[in-house]
Steps between C-alpha positions, in 0.01 A plus 500: 500500500501596133551219256715725276828662605745724314876532549768721349869440437797715399860396444818635346833341408825650384622405152867413447714332239593140568164392645224294341177688440197301617161661453163330537669162533688518171858599424540807280810551290649834602842636588377580851313292751323562829696484825349331804529226760281269290490505120361857540187445289327830579169397340467181701598686817221758461249227423605319819469819706159588354366150570645486850366847578153411378493203737650705786800265508772771524749527212756308297789604726321362804458157343823486295763709680796631302705416812424129460765324288250237381339768281829619344458482122164322529269488200218742582250261343559278805416793728183571300390137525559512877294821526213334313524204739473740797196672346325174422568372854305807619214417263571764234520478124631754251238710324738701286838672487563840338866602477716769343873471432700825476807440284677710238677209327461226390149528364263279697193478274635223273553280809163550668330190349785275621493663846125453530526135398779436748328677790164336429663159512677573830191656656255242360271774367378580147720734297215749475519545880841665455547846351855621433559848367829677432605862489815707486559813705585707192870498597424651844626371836691181577283301258559752223875495562481118474630462857203298618165336439184544704158341498155546652226246548149473637342166572142398565448185704185335625394241759403165355 
């Protein structure tokens, strides 16, 4: 078996007024927030899926069903910590994370250092193991119309 494995994650959440907007473990001030069963942190969700996929441990919905009331409104940082526990039980450690957030507004770049610090603390990895990039869709599609947010992530893990 290879000592290195790669996983990929993709997630999308609708944006609506009256919801908090959690992204990368921090709360952004914005008139709209992400809708979901948990706190709808799209960045954490794609990181979870990429890590789980790399370890061949299915996906976030398998482990944390949106049909289970115990996950209603849950802080996604708790889910991420649980995913890292699952990985480490299987003998894996995180090599690095590379993610991209697709969002028209608010602008993400000013918040990236705080997101990286938060995620590194939760994951117990160095900040330089986490890459967060942001892009708009140039006003195209649901992201461009500010109806939703999406994110992509790849994760490299290795056997210790």
